[in-house]
C-alpha positions as CSV (number, residue, x, y, z in Angstrom):
1,M,44.1,71.1,111.9
2,H,42.9,71.8,108.4
3,T,44.0,69.9,105.3
4,S,47.3,71.2,103.9
5,I,47.6,72.6,100.4
6,T,50.0,70.4,98.5
7,E,51.8,71.1,95.3
8,V,49.3,68.8,93.6
9,D,46.3,70.3,95.3
10,S,47.2,73.9,94.6
11,P,44.8,76.6,95.9
12,A,41.9,77.7,93.8
13,Y,41.4,80.8,95.9
14,S,43.8,83.2,97.6
15,I,42.6,85.6,100.3
16,V,45.1,88.5,100.5
17,V,44.8,90.7,103.6
18,P,47.3,93.5,104.5
19,L,47.6,94.2,108.3
20,H,49.2,96.9,110.4
21,N,48.6,97.0,114.1
22,E,45.3,95.1,113.9
23,Q,45.6,93.0,117.0
24,E,41.9,93.6,117.9
25,S,40.6,92.1,114.6
26,V,43.0,89.4,113.5
27,R,41.4,86.4,115.2
28,E,37.9,87.4,114.4
29,L,38.7,88.2,110.8
30,Y,40.3,84.8,110.4
31,R,37.4,83.1,112.0
32,Q,34.9,84.7,109.7
33,L,37.0,84.1,106.6
34,S,37.5,80.4,107.5
35,E,33.8,80.1,108.1
36,V,32.9,81.5,104.7
37,M,35.6,79.7,102.7
38,T,35.8,76.2,104.3
39,A,34.0,73.5,102.4
40,R,32.4,75.9,99.9
41,Y,35.5,77.6,98.3
42,E,38.4,75.2,98.6
43,P,41.3,74.6,98.3
44,V,42.0,78.1,99.7
45,E,45.0,79.9,101.1
46,F,44.9,82.8,103.5
47,I,47.8,85.3,102.9
48,F,48.2,87.8,105.8
49,I,50.8,90.5,105.1
50,D,52.1,92.0,108.3
51,D,53.2,95.5,107.4
52,H,55.7,95.5,110.3
53,S,53.2,95.9,113.0
54,A,54.3,97.1,116.5
55,D,51.6,95.5,118.5
56,S,50.6,91.8,119.1
57,T,49.6,91.3,115.4
58,P,52.8,89.3,114.5
59,Q,52.4,86.8,117.3
60,L,48.7,86.3,116.6
61,L,49.5,85.6,113.0
62,I,52.1,83.1,114.0
63,D,49.5,81.3,116.2
64,L,47.1,81.2,113.2
65,A,49.8,79.8,110.9
66,R,50.6,77.2,113.6
67,S,47.0,76.0,113.8
68,D,46.0,76.2,110.1
69,E,48.2,75.0,107.2
70,R,46.2,77.2,104.8
71,V,47.6,80.4,106.5
72,I,50.7,82.1,105.1
73,V,52.1,85.0,107.0
74,I,54.4,87.5,105.2
75,R,56.1,89.9,107.5
76,L,57.7,93.0,105.8
77,K,61.0,94.4,107.1
78,R,59.4,97.9,107.7
79,N,56.1,99.7,107.4
80,Y,55.7,100.2,103.6
81,G,52.0,101.1,103.4
82,Q,48.9,99.3,102.1
83,T,49.8,99.4,98.4
84,V,53.2,97.7,98.9
85,A,51.7,95.2,101.3
86,L,49.1,94.2,98.8
87,A,51.8,93.9,96.1
88,A,53.6,91.4,98.3
89,G,50.4,89.5,98.8
90,F,49.6,89.4,95.1
91,D,53.1,88.3,94.2
92,H,52.9,85.3,96.6
93,A,49.2,84.3,95.8
94,E,48.8,81.1,93.9
95,G,45.1,80.9,93.6
96,N,43.4,81.3,90.2
97,V,41.0,83.7,92.0
98,I,42.5,86.3,94.3
99,I,40.4,88.2,96.8
100,S,41.8,91.2,98.6
101,M,40.3,93.0,101.6
102,D,41.2,95.1,104.6
103,G,42.1,93.6,107.9
104,D,40.1,95.9,110.2
105,L,36.7,94.2,109.8
106,Q,35.2,97.0,107.9
107,H,34.8,94.5,105.0
108,D,32.4,91.8,105.8
109,P,33.7,88.3,104.7
110,A,30.0,87.3,104.3
111,D,30.0,89.4,101.1
112,I,32.6,87.1,99.5
113,P,30.0,84.6,98.1
114,K,28.1,87.5,96.5
115,L,31.3,88.8,94.8
116,L,32.3,85.4,93.7
117,A,28.8,84.7,92.3
118,V,29.0,87.8,90.1
119,F,32.6,86.9,89.1
120,E,31.5,83.5,87.9
121,E,28.3,84.6,86.3
122,T,29.7,87.5,84.3
123,G,33.2,86.0,83.5
124,C,34.7,89.4,84.2
125,D,38.3,90.0,85.2
126,I,37.6,92.1,88.3
127,V,34.7,92.4,90.7
128,S,35.0,95.6,92.7
129,G,33.2,96.3,95.9
130,W,31.1,99.4,96.2
131,R,30.5,100.9,99.6
132,K,27.2,102.2,98.5
133,N,26.0,103.2,102.0
134,R,29.0,104.4,103.8
135,V,29.0,104.8,107.6
136,D,32.0,107.0,108.1
137,N,32.2,110.8,108.7
138,F,30.6,112.7,105.9
139,L,32.8,115.8,105.9
140,L,36.1,114.1,106.6
141,R,35.6,110.9,104.6
142,R,32.5,110.6,102.4
143,A,32.5,114.1,100.8
144,P,36.2,114.0,99.8
145,S,35.8,110.4,98.7
146,R,32.9,111.2,96.4
147,V,34.8,114.0,94.7
148,A,37.9,111.8,94.3
149,N,36.0,108.9,92.9
150,W,34.2,111.2,90.4
151,L,37.5,112.5,89.3
152,M,39.0,109.1,89.0
153,S,36.1,107.8,87.0
154,K,36.2,110.7,84.6
155,L,40.0,110.8,84.1
156,S,40.5,107.0,83.9
157,G,37.4,106.3,81.8
158,V,36.4,103.4,84.2
159,N,32.8,103.8,85.2
160,I,32.7,102.7,88.8
161,H,31.7,104.5,92.0
162,D,34.3,103.3,94.5
163,F,37.9,103.2,93.6
164,G,39.1,103.4,97.3
165,T,38.0,100.0,98.6
166,T,40.4,97.1,98.6
167,F,37.6,94.6,98.7
168,K,37.9,93.1,95.2
169,V,38.0,89.8,93.4
170,Y,40.7,89.4,90.7
171,R,41.4,86.9,88.0
172,K,45.0,85.7,88.7
173,D,46.5,86.6,85.3
174,T,44.9,90.1,85.5
175,I,46.3,91.2,88.8
176,K,49.7,89.6,88.2
177,Q,50.2,91.9,85.2
178,I,49.9,95.1,87.3
179,K,52.9,96.6,89.0
180,L,52.0,98.7,92.1
181,Y,53.8,101.7,93.4
182,G,53.1,104.7,95.7
183,E,49.4,104.4,96.7
184,M,48.3,103.0,93.4
185,H,46.1,100.1,94.8
186,R,43.0,102.3,94.4
187,F,43.8,102.7,90.7
188,I,44.0,98.9,90.0
189,P,40.7,99.0,88.0
190,A,42.1,101.8,85.8
191,L,45.4,100.1,85.2
192,A,43.7,96.8,84.5
193,S,41.3,98.4,82.0
194,W,44.2,99.8,80.1
195,N,45.2,96.1,79.6
196,G,41.7,95.3,78.4
197,A,40.3,93.9,81.7
198,T,36.5,93.9,82.3
199,I,35.3,95.2,85.6
200,V,31.9,94.8,87.4
201,E,30.9,96.7,90.5
202,V,28.9,95.1,93.3
203,P,27.5,96.8,96.4
204,I,29.1,95.6,99.7
205,T,28.4,96.1,103.4
206,N,30.3,99.0,105.0
207,I,30.8,98.3,108.7
208,E,31.8,100.7,111.4
209,R,35.4,99.9,112.2
210,P,35.3,97.8,115.4
211,G,38.9,98.3,116.5
212,G,38.7,102.1,116.8
213,R,39.9,104.9,114.6
214,S,40.8,104.3,111.0
215,H,44.5,104.5,110.1
216,Y,43.7,106.9,107.3
217,G,42.9,110.6,107.5
218,L,42.0,113.6,105.3
219,S,45.7,114.2,104.6
220,R,45.7,111.1,102.3
221,T,43.5,113.1,99.8
222,I,46.5,115.2,98.7
223,R,48.6,112.1,97.9
224,V,45.6,110.6,96.1
225,L,45.4,113.7,93.9
226,F,49.0,113.3,92.9
227,D,48.5,109.6,92.1
228,L,45.5,110.5,90.1
229,L,47.6,112.9,88.0
230,T,50.1,110.1,87.5
231,I,47.5,107.6,86.5
232,R,46.0,110.0,84.0
233,F,49.4,110.5,82.4
234,L,50.2,106.8,82.4
235,L,46.9,105.8,80.9
236,K,46.8,108.4,78.1
237,Y,50.3,109.7,77.5
238,V,52.8,107.0,78.6
239,T,53.7,106.1,75.0
240,R,53.5,109.7,73.7
241,P,54.7,112.1,76.4
242,L,55.3,114.9,73.9
243,H,51.5,115.1,73.4
244,F,51.2,116.0,77.0
245,F,54.3,118.2,77.5
246,G,54.1,119.7,74.0
247,P,50.9,121.8,74.4
248,I,52.1,123.1,77.8
249,G,55.5,124.1,76.4
250,L,53.9,125.6,73.3
251,F,51.4,127.6,75.4
252,A,54.2,128.9,77.7
253,T,56.4,129.8,74.7
254,I,53.6,131.7,73.0
255,V,52.7,133.6,76.1
256,G,56.4,134.4,76.7
257,L,56.8,135.6,73.1
258,L,53.7,137.8,73.3
259,I,55.0,139.4,76.5
260,N,58.4,140.1,75.0
261,I,56.9,141.4,71.7
262,W,54.6,143.8,73.8
263,L,57.6,145.0,75.8
264,I,59.7,145.5,72.7
265,I,56.9,147.6,71.1
266,D,56.4,149.6,74.3
267,K,60.2,150.2,74.4
268,A,60.3,151.2,70.7
269,L,57.2,153.5,70.7
270,N,57.4,155.0,74.2
271,G,61.0,154.6,75.1
272,T,60.0,152.8,78.3
273,D,62.8,151.5,80.5
274,L,61.8,147.9,80.6
275,F,63.9,146.8,83.6
276,D,62.8,149.9,85.7
277,K,59.0,149.7,84.9
278,H,58.4,146.1,83.9
279,G,61.3,144.3,85.5
280,P,59.3,142.6,88.3
281,L,56.6,141.5,85.9
282,M,59.1,140.1,83.5
283,L,60.8,138.1,86.2
284,L,57.6,136.9,87.9
285,G,56.1,135.7,84.6
286,A,59.2,133.9,83.5
287,V,59.8,132.3,86.9
288,L,56.2,131.1,87.3
289,I,56.1,129.6,83.8
290,L,59.5,127.9,84.0
291,A,58.9,126.6,87.5
292,G,55.5,125.3,86.8
293,V,56.4,123.5,83.6
294,Q,59.6,122.1,85.2
295,L,58.0,120.9,88.4
296,I,55.1,119.1,86.6
297,S,57.4,117.7,84.0
298,S,60.0,116.5,86.5
299,G,57.3,114.9,88.7
300,L,55.7,112.9,85.8
301,I,59.0,112.0,84.2
302,G,60.2,110.8,87.7
303,E,57.2,108.5,87.9
304,M,58.0,107.0,84.5
305,L,61.7,106.5,85.4
306,S,60.8,104.8,88.7
307,R,58.4,102.4,86.9
308,T,61.0,101.7,84.2
309,Y,63.7,101.1,86.9
310,F,61.7,98.6,89.0
311,E,60.3,96.8,86.0
312,S,63.6,96.5,84.1
313,Q,65.5,95.4,87.2
314,G,62.9,92.9,88.1
315,K,63.2,93.8,91.8
316,P,60.3,93.9,94.2
317,I,59.4,97.1,95.9
318,Y,59.4,95.5,99.3
319,S,61.8,93.5,101.5
320,I,60.5,90.5,103.4
321,E,61.7,89.8,106.9
322,K,60.2,86.2,107.0
323,I,57.5,84.0,105.6
324,I,55.7,81.9,108.2
325,T,53.7,78.8,107.4
326,S,52.4,75.9,109.6
327,K,55.8,74.1,109.1
328,T,57.8,77.1,110.4
329,A,55.4,78.6,112.9
330,S,56.5,76.4,115.8
331,T,60.0,78.0,115.8
332,A,58.9,81.5,114.7
333,R,58.9,84.5,117.0
334,S,57.1,87.8,116.6
């Protein structure tokens, strides 16, 4: 059994790994992480967040907690998704340096020393992994990812190549300041840069997923685009929403006035029956303008209200079923 992390000997490093139905990779991932961190980067804690897995993942995690006092297992009450699972892990991490990564062995723990070396040498706040040579399908994954990453970089002003990977090193006070919602984990560098954080990107190994198909598909791209719109709004207009909504409303108003002026002139000069000849055009234009402005405005305002609610209430966005450590693992069940 490994040495426990006491209150006096608090962890210097926290490894945060969200897991959902990863029974094929749990043990091997832990073995590799322990091999990399033991003796070289200690004291360390391994925080595994079980996002309500339905396979053998919970029991395997209990076994790990039972055998290693550095392992902390957080089981969520339902499947919330990767962003929320990461948020739970970050909230419970105590290390001054927090490392996050996926639990499916697509991230190589052997890259951790390289990321930490850059972190220490540069004194930056975040070291972000860059899957420079990706191994996944080009049409379904790589091509959409390149487009999305380019858009994220341009809209956020953060010049990195890979926003999607969770393999990152964070300074504790940097990640603790960031509140995560939706699928915002990929935008952490953008949110952190808004607070003045410095970010360095380092190429990492991209491994073929050993356990089978990825849990993510092309459908996620649509959700990413909506989150991208939200991030752009939060970064640029959160303190001055009128600067965003004003131009849209002004443009719509001017267009509407021009249409009405043209219809009035047509009526005055030609005696045109507006409802008979231009009725459908009038209705279509009005409906499209009103619906478009209202939908965009409602969506963005809704995002602001949800953030205000969670942050003002001080409530987490997840519900924990149980936390398992070496002291409680002997009586825990999956």
